[in-house]
N, C-alpha and C positions, 0 to 999 in steps of 0.2 A: 320608712320599710320597704326592703325594696321585693320585688321580682324575683322568680328562680331565671330567671334567663339573666336581668342584669345583673345578680350576684353571677350566674354566669359566663358573663364575659366583664364583671372586672373581676375575676379570679382567671380568666384568661388573661387581661391586659399583666396583667399581676406577673405570674408566671412566665412569661416574655419581658416582661425588665427585667426579671430577677436572671432569666436565662443568656439573654443576646444583648440586653442592658438601650436596648430599646423596645417602642412600643409596636408592634402587629398590626397590615394592614388592612383598610377593610375590609377589604378581600379577603382575610388570613378570618379578619373578626365574621364572617359572611360564613364563611368553611368552619368551621370551627363551629356555632350555636347552631347550624343547618339552616342556615335561612334563607331564600331565593334572590333576596335583594339587599342590595347596600341601604336604601334608603330603613331600612329596620333598624341596621345599626345605627346611623344617624342618630333614629327616635332610642335608642339608649343610648349613645353617647349626653345625650341633650338631656333624660332622665339622668341620666349619676353626674354629671355635673352641676345640674339644680341643686338636687340633693346631694353636694359636695363633698360625691368620692374624687369626685377628679377635680383637671383644672388644665385647658387644651389653651395651647402658645399662641396666641392672632400669630400669622405670618409663616407658619414653622409647617415643613410637611410634616402630619406622623407625629408629631409633639404633645403628647398628651402626661399627664404627670400624678401618681398615684395622691392624696391627698389624703387618705384613710380606710382603713377596710372595716365589715362591720367583724364583731369583737371576734365570728365566731371563726376567718378569717387568720387574723394572726394581729401582727404589723404591717402598715407599707412599705417597700425594702425602703431604708435607711441611704442606700446605696447612690438613689433617683433622685436629684437637685438639679433649678434650674441651673444655666449653663451648664454644666458635667452630665453625662450621658454615660454609666456605667454598664460596666460587662457580664459576665456571670467569672463571680469569683468566689474563692472563701476566706472567709475573714481572718487576717492574717497583717503585722506589722510590718512590713521590710527591713531591711536594714539599711543605715544611710541615709537616712529622713534627715531631712531639719526644715522650719519653720519657716512660712512663710502664712503671716497675717496672724492666723489662730486655727490655718491648717499645715496638719504633715503633708510634704514633698518632698519630690523625689525629680530628682534633671534627667531627661531623656536624650538621648541624643534624637535627634530632628533628622531625618535620615534625606530629608525633600517632597518632591511632589508623589500622588499616582492616582494614578488614573481612575475614575470615576468614572467613565463612557468607555471608549475606546484605547488599550490597552498601551503603554510609552514608553520608552526604552526606561529598563530595571535601572534601580536607587541604587548606589551604593557607598557615596563619600559624607558623612557627616557633613551637615551645608552651619546647623544647630545650634541649640540645646530650647530644650520646656520647660517647664512643671507642672509637674501633673498630684492629684491626691496619691499619695501613699498606697492608699486601702483601694487605691483603684487597679493596682500591682496584682498580677493573681497567678498563680501553679508557681511549675518552675521555666528558668530558662529564661535570655536577657527579654527583653523590652526596649521600644522605642516608639517615635512618634515620625508619622506623614503628615502632610498634608494633603487635604483631598482637590484634585483638580477634577470638575465635572456634576453632568448630574445625572449620572445614571443611577446612585443610589437614594433619593429622594424620597421615596416610599417606604426606606428605609432606618428616615428621621437625619440620613445623612447627607448635609451638603456642603457643596460647590465654595472653599474653603472652609471649613470642618481640621482640622485637626484631630484625628484618628489616631488613637495609645493599640498597638501590636505586639501581641506574648511571638517572639522566635520559637516556632516550636513546622514541622517536616508534618502534619498529621491534622487532617483534619473531620468533620463526623460530617452528614448532611445536614446543611442548614447552616450552616456556622457561617457567618463571613470571615472569608480569608483576602492573602494578602499572596495573590497566585502570579509564580513565573510560568509566562506559556514561552515554548517552544526554545526556553537558554537564556531568554534578551528582551523576554518585555516583563513589565509587572502591572497588575492591576486589579484590582477591590471590589468585589463579587460575592456572589452565597453561592457555597460548595453542593455541588450534588453528584453523589455518586452513580450506577449504575453498571454489574460488570464493569469492562476494561476500559468504560466510557465515562470520561469526566463533563459536566457540563457547566459553566460558570453563570449564573443570573443574575441579572441583573433586579433594579428595583425599581422600576422607570419605565409603563408599558410602550415606550416613545424607546430604546435598548429590546433587542433579541437576543434570545440567549446562546451563549455558546456553548458548540460540541467542541468538543477534544480526546484526542485518547490517551490512555492513560501515561504513555513515555511523552508528551508534547508538554503537560503540566505539572509545575512541583510548584506545594506548596511551602510557602514561605514563614508565615505567621498568622496568626489569630486573631481577628480585633474582640478584645477588650475593656475599650471605654472610645469615650469621646469627649473631646473637648471644641465649645463652639464658642467666636470670639464675637459681640455683637456691637 
C-alpha cells in the first residue's frame, strides 16, 4: 500500500518519463510535491524502491527505472528500459526497419558531437551511423544522432559520452531539450525556455549558468527524443 505522497511522486516520475524520456530532478520532484526539502524526496524514493515500484541504477545521475505501477495508474512506460532512455513519442513502426538481435532497429546518421557545456562549432558532416530502436523515432521529420560532450545535462540523465537521438524540427515548447544553434555557428544541447522575445538555454547542472539570448540569436535545429548509453 502506498501513501498519497508516494503515489503522487510515482505518477510524476512516470509522466516525466513518458514526456521527456528522462526522470525529473530532485528539485523538480520537490517543487511538484510542494515539499520544503529534498530529504523528503529521498525518503519517498527509498520507500518506492523498497516496495518494488522503481529501481535506481547505481553511479548514474537521475537514473530511475519504473518497475511497476499501481493498478489504478496502469502499466509502466514500455519504452523505458535499462541502457535505452526513450523520449515522448507515439507508437509507430518506422519504414526501413531492420532486425538487430530480437529488436527492430534503424540506422541513423551520427553527425559528430554536441556540447552539453559551452557551445561548440555546429556539426554538419556525417561521421558514422548508429543503430537505434525503431520505435524510438517519433513524429514527422528526419532523425539523427549526436554524441554528447560535457556534463551540463547530467541532472537530466544525459552524461558525457552518451548518444542522443534528435528529431529535426525548428519548433520547441518550453521545457523541451533541444539542439540549439547559437549565433549561426555554435551548437549546444540545452533545455529551451522562451519568454517574449528572450530565449533561455538552461543547463541541468548547477555548475553551469543559464544563458540568455534574443530570439534572433537562437535557432532550434532538433528536439531530443531518445538517449542511448554505452556501458
